[in-house]
C-alpha positions as CSV (number, residue, x, y, z in Angstrom):
1,X,102.4,73.3,107.4
2,X,102.6,69.5,107.5
3,X,101.5,67.4,104.7
4,X,101.1,63.6,104.3
5,X,102.9,61.8,101.5
6,X,104.5,64.3,99.2
7,X,105.7,67.8,100.1
8,X,104.4,70.9,98.3
9,X,106.4,72.4,95.5
10,X,107.5,76.0,96.2
11,X,107.7,77.8,92.9
12,X,108.5,81.4,94.1
13,X,108.5,83.3,97.4
14,X,109.2,86.7,98.7
15,X,108.9,88.8,101.9
16,X,108.5,92.5,102.8
17,X,110.2,94.4,105.6
18,X,106.9,94.3,107.4
19,X,106.9,90.5,107.7
20,X,104.3,89.9,104.9
21,X,105.2,86.7,103.1
22,X,104.2,85.6,99.6
23,X,104.5,82.1,98.2
24,X,103.5,80.5,94.9
25,X,103.1,76.8,95.6
26,X,101.7,73.5,94.1
27,X,100.2,71.0,96.5
28,X,100.0,67.3,95.5
29,X,97.0,65.0,95.9
30,X,96.5,64.2,99.5
31,X,95.7,65.6,103.0
32,X,97.1,68.9,104.4
33,X,96.7,69.4,108.1
34,X,97.4,73.1,108.7
35,X,97.7,74.1,112.4
36,X,96.7,77.5,113.7
37,X,99.0,80.4,112.8
38,X,99.4,83.8,114.4
39,X,99.1,85.3,110.9
40,X,96.1,85.8,108.6
41,X,96.5,83.6,105.5
42,X,95.0,84.3,102.1
43,X,95.1,81.7,99.3
44,X,94.3,82.5,95.7
45,X,93.8,79.6,93.4
46,X,95.9,79.5,90.2
47,X,95.4,77.8,86.9
48,X,93.4,74.7,86.2
49,X,90.3,73.9,88.3
50,X,91.0,71.7,91.3
51,X,88.7,69.5,93.4
52,X,89.3,70.2,97.0
53,X,87.7,69.9,100.5
54,X,88.4,72.1,103.5
55,X,87.2,72.2,107.1
56,X,87.9,75.1,109.4
57,X,86.2,77.1,112.1
58,X,83.2,74.7,112.2
59,X,82.5,75.1,108.5
60,X,83.1,72.8,105.5
61,X,83.6,73.4,101.8
62,X,83.8,70.8,99.1
63,X,83.9,71.5,95.4
64,X,85.9,73.0,92.5
65,X,88.4,75.8,93.0
66,X,88.9,77.9,89.9
67,X,91.4,80.5,88.9
68,X,91.0,83.5,91.2
69,X,89.0,81.8,93.9
70,X,90.1,83.2,97.3
71,X,90.2,81.6,100.7
72,X,90.7,83.9,103.7
73,X,91.8,82.2,106.9
74,X,91.8,84.2,110.1
75,X,94.6,84.0,112.6
76,X,94.7,81.0,115.0
77,X,92.3,79.0,112.8
78,X,93.4,75.5,112.1
79,X,92.2,73.9,108.9
80,X,92.1,70.4,107.3
81,X,92.5,70.3,103.5
82,X,92.0,67.4,101.1
83,X,93.3,67.7,97.5
84,X,91.4,65.3,95.3
85,X,93.6,65.8,92.2
86,X,97.0,67.2,91.2
87,X,95.7,70.7,90.2
88,X,95.9,72.6,93.5
89,X,98.2,75.6,92.8
90,X,97.9,78.8,94.7
91,X,99.4,82.1,95.7
92,X,99.6,82.1,99.4
93,X,99.9,85.4,101.4
94,X,100.7,85.6,105.1
95,X,99.9,88.9,107.0
96,X,101.0,89.4,110.6
97,X,98.0,90.3,112.7
98,X,99.8,93.3,114.1
99,X,100.3,94.7,110.6
100,X,96.5,94.4,109.8
101,X,95.7,96.1,113.1
102,X,98.0,99.0,112.1
103,X,96.1,99.2,108.8
104,X,92.8,99.2,110.7
105,X,94.0,101.9,113.0
106,X,95.2,104.0,110.1
107,X,91.6,103.9,108.8
108,X,90.2,104.9,112.2
109,X,88.9,101.5,113.2
110,X,88.5,100.5,116.8
111,X,90.7,97.3,117.0
112,X,88.6,95.9,119.8
113,X,85.8,95.2,117.4
114,X,88.0,94.3,114.4
115,X,88.6,90.8,113.1
116,X,89.2,89.3,109.7
117,X,86.4,87.0,108.5
118,X,86.6,83.4,107.5
119,X,85.9,83.2,103.8
120,X,85.6,80.2,101.5
121,X,86.1,80.6,97.7
122,X,85.1,84.2,97.4
123,X,85.7,86.5,94.4
124,X,87.2,89.9,94.7
125,X,88.4,91.5,91.5
126,X,90.6,94.1,93.4
127,X,92.4,91.3,95.3
128,X,92.7,89.3,92.2
129,X,94.4,92.1,90.2
130,X,96.8,92.8,93.1
131,X,97.5,89.0,93.3
132,X,98.5,88.8,89.7
133,X,100.8,91.8,90.0
134,X,102.4,90.2,93.1
135,X,102.8,86.9,91.3
136,X,104.4,88.5,88.2
137,X,106.8,90.5,90.3
138,X,107.9,87.4,92.3
139,X,108.4,85.3,89.2
140,X,110.6,88.0,87.7
141,X,112.8,88.1,90.8
142,X,111.3,91.3,92.2
143,X,113.1,93.7,89.8
144,X,110.9,96.7,90.6
145,X,112.3,97.3,94.1
146,X,110.7,97.3,97.5
147,X,108.5,100.3,96.9
148,X,106.4,98.3,94.4
149,X,106.0,95.1,96.4
150,X,105.4,97.0,99.7
151,X,102.7,99.1,97.9
152,X,101.0,96.0,96.6
153,X,101.0,94.4,100.0
154,X,99.6,97.5,101.6
155,X,96.8,97.8,99.0
156,X,96.0,94.1,99.6
157,X,95.9,94.5,103.4
158,X,93.7,97.6,103.1
159,X,91.2,95.7,100.9
160,X,91.1,92.9,103.5
161,X,90.4,95.3,106.3
162,X,87.7,97.3,104.5
163,X,85.9,94.4,102.6
164,X,86.7,91.1,104.5
165,X,86.5,92.0,108.1
166,X,84.0,92.7,110.8
167,X,83.9,96.4,109.6
168,X,83.3,95.5,106.0
169,X,80.2,97.8,105.8
170,X,82.4,100.8,106.4
171,X,83.7,102.6,103.4
172,X,86.3,104.6,105.4
173,X,86.2,108.2,106.4
174,X,85.9,111.1,104.0
175,X,89.4,112.4,104.3
176,X,91.1,113.7,101.2
177,X,94.7,114.3,100.1
178,X,94.5,117.8,98.6
179,X,95.7,121.4,99.0
180,X,99.0,121.9,100.8
181,X,99.2,118.2,101.8
182,X,99.1,117.0,98.2
183,X,101.6,119.7,97.2
184,X,104.0,118.6,99.9
185,X,103.7,114.9,98.9
186,X,104.3,115.6,95.2
187,X,107.1,118.0,96.0
188,X,108.8,115.3,98.2
189,X,108.5,112.7,95.4
190,X,110.2,115.2,93.0
191,X,113.0,116.0,95.4
192,X,113.7,112.4,96.3
193,X,113.1,110.9,92.8
194,X,116.7,109.6,92.4
195,X,116.6,107.9,95.8
196,X,115.1,104.6,97.0
197,X,111.7,106.1,97.8
198,X,109.8,104.5,100.7
199,X,106.1,104.5,101.3
200,X,106.6,105.2,105.0
201,X,108.4,108.5,104.2
202,X,105.8,109.6,101.7
203,X,103.1,108.8,104.2
204,X,104.9,110.8,106.9
205,X,104.9,113.8,104.6
206,X,101.2,113.3,103.9
207,X,100.5,112.9,107.7
208,X,98.7,109.6,107.3
209,X,99.4,105.9,107.8
210,X,101.1,104.0,105.0
211,X,98.1,101.9,104.2
212,X,95.7,104.8,104.1
213,X,98.1,106.7,101.8
214,X,97.4,104.3,98.9
215,X,93.7,105.1,99.0
216,X,94.0,108.8,99.4
217,X,96.7,109.1,96.7
218,X,94.7,107.1,94.2
219,X,91.6,109.3,94.9
220,X,93.6,112.5,94.4
221,X,95.9,111.5,91.5
222,X,94.0,108.7,89.8
223,X,96.8,106.1,90.1
224,X,98.9,104.3,92.7
225,X,101.9,105.9,94.3
226,X,104.1,103.4,92.5
227,X,102.6,104.1,89.0
228,X,102.9,107.9,89.6
229,X,106.6,107.6,90.7
230,X,107.4,105.4,87.6
231,X,105.7,107.9,85.3
232,X,107.6,110.8,86.8
233,X,110.9,108.8,86.6
234,X,110.2,108.1,82.9
235,X,109.6,111.8,82.3
236,X,112.8,112.7,84.1
237,X,114.8,110.2,82.1
238,X,113.3,111.5,78.8
239,X,114.4,115.0,79.7
240,X,118.0,113.8,80.6
241,X,118.1,111.8,77.4
242,X,117.2,114.9,75.4
243,X,120.2,116.6,76.9
244,X,122.5,113.9,75.6
245,X,125.4,114.6,78.0
246,X,124.9,111.6,80.3
247,X,125.4,108.0,79.7
248,X,122.3,105.7,79.8
249,X,123.6,104.3,83.1
250,X,123.9,107.8,84.6
251,X,120.4,108.7,83.3
252,X,119.0,105.6,85.0
253,X,120.7,106.5,88.2
254,X,119.7,110.1,88.2
255,X,116.1,109.2,87.5
256,X,115.9,106.7,90.3
257,X,115.7,103.4,88.3
258,X,117.5,100.4,89.7
259,X,119.7,100.1,86.6
260,X,119.8,100.7,82.8
261,X,117.6,97.7,82.0
262,X,115.0,98.7,84.6
263,X,114.8,102.1,83.0
264,X,114.6,100.7,79.5
265,X,111.7,98.4,80.4
266,X,109.6,101.2,81.8
267,X,110.4,103.7,79.0
268,X,109.4,101.0,76.5
269,X,106.1,100.3,78.4
270,X,105.2,104.0,79.0
271,X,106.6,105.6,75.8
272,X,106.7,102.6,73.4
273,X,110.3,103.4,72.6
274,X,113.8,102.4,73.7
275,X,116.1,104.9,75.5
276,X,118.5,104.8,72.5
277,X,115.7,105.6,70.0
278,X,114.3,108.3,72.3
279,X,117.7,109.9,72.6
280,X,118.2,109.8,68.9
281,X,114.8,111.3,68.2
282,X,115.2,114.1,70.7
283,X,118.9,114.6,71.0
284,X,120.2,113.9,67.6
285,X,119.5,117.2,66.0
286,X,120.9,119.1,69.0
287,X,124.2,117.2,68.9
288,X,124.5,117.8,65.2
289,X,124.0,121.6,65.5
290,X,126.5,121.7,68.4
291,X,129.2,119.9,66.4
292,X,128.5,122.1,63.4
293,X,129.6,125.1,65.5
294,X,133.0,123.6,66.2
């Protein structure tokens, strides 16, 4: 993007392997002339209200953008923005059109009648919650690994397809993840717990596309793939800590956490305890009885 006068301040940015880009930015007062892009852009306003104007696709908006307001800009849609104060901060997401078409195909949508709609300052609590999770992960340096950020991006894209496109009235088909398919998915997660799990591999086991997996898994289990994996890793770590034979670093590795601090953060969040305290509570008596025999 080109901007007159001052350049935007980039506060954080990240990318996924699928070419989805995330950027937290602050634009100064002035004019921003954004040419057309091949990607679909989504802008979520952050923080203090900002007075802005925007023209695109023959439509015009002028008013106040508040925290959580969302603009959705279809591919190949130039826009002219005017920032009337210094408060324009946003999380900007860029989705390749090919990626969104894949998501639509996974949901059984005919791509010939599919297009993302031009939206000004809409509210969508699902997209907001996903945006805040993406922002937190970026600002922390993406400590949770690619499975988490990829999952958030896929969930965001699925919501765009089902609620902000030409097929927005569709709720998707009635397929379910159950029976042997669900057992296969859960078994695969258990078997590969210590590895760098990938949504693509889990989706392959389920026999669905990666974007559709998120919806089916949540309907079947009541939580996202990522949350389920974290809970199972915490439970595995708790079992290994009770044994008392492995170092904390080895427990983290065997449970699939990135490192010891990554494990400690999630154990504290899920179990409200540190690994050391957990080991002492569960493994202390066992070690005492073992030493008493010798």
